[in-house]
Phi, psi and omega in degrees: 000129179273128181236136173248140185226139176210161176203162173267189179302328181281351186240010185301311187293314178295318177298326177293319175305317180295315179301317178295320179291317182293335178301330178280358181251093187300335182282359183251138176250096190259131179239125183269118181261008175096189344291162187247357178219173188266014172289141187304128171228173178262114183307328179298331183293327180276323172304317180297317180304310182294314181299316181292333177293320179289313182301324182282344184086007178290324180231160180267327185213160181224155177229127178237146179223131173217198182294309179249339184097337188291310181302313178299319182292316179301316181291318182295319182294351175288344180267126179306136178090349175269130176236090183261136177231145173280124180254123181237001174191176182294327179288322174297323181294312185296311186290327179293326178280307187295326185253333188244347183052051180291143179246004173223128175255127180248133181237144173256113182303329184273354184241356178217142177278153175304328180291336174265327186288319181297314176297320177302317180298316180297315177301318180294320181292327189265345185279135177266154174287130186282338178071217179059228181299331179290325174301318177306319184283326176291322177297326176299320178295318181294328177291326175298313179299320177295322176304311179298314181302313187278333186257342181231068187292344178274004184264019179275169182301000000 
């Protein structure tokens, strides 16, 4: 599975922890979109890189890291087809995949420790979408995206 990862200056340390951990998972093809230092950058730029990679089909899933996770998730979710969730524990990770079929996991370096984040990331990566009644709900989200695209053409990027 091809994974893209990015973070802003507030997520550099946790992103590095993730990169070190993911290097041990041979089934993953991981690409790091930066940032690589703690100099201030704008989180929407990095969320956009990951979201565009998913929308284009270049990657299957994405990981974003910032201070709280909130800004990155808001920016990534502007892209049709992106379902980004802030992950703060193992259960949120599991449910976001099993019930919502999230394709972007967002972590806040200031809100979760590496000791909790790494297992949550593994659960998120390993959990399959359950489909069934949950598919109907995800399809409704896709319908909202189509409605916006079709009825609000000036609402594009």
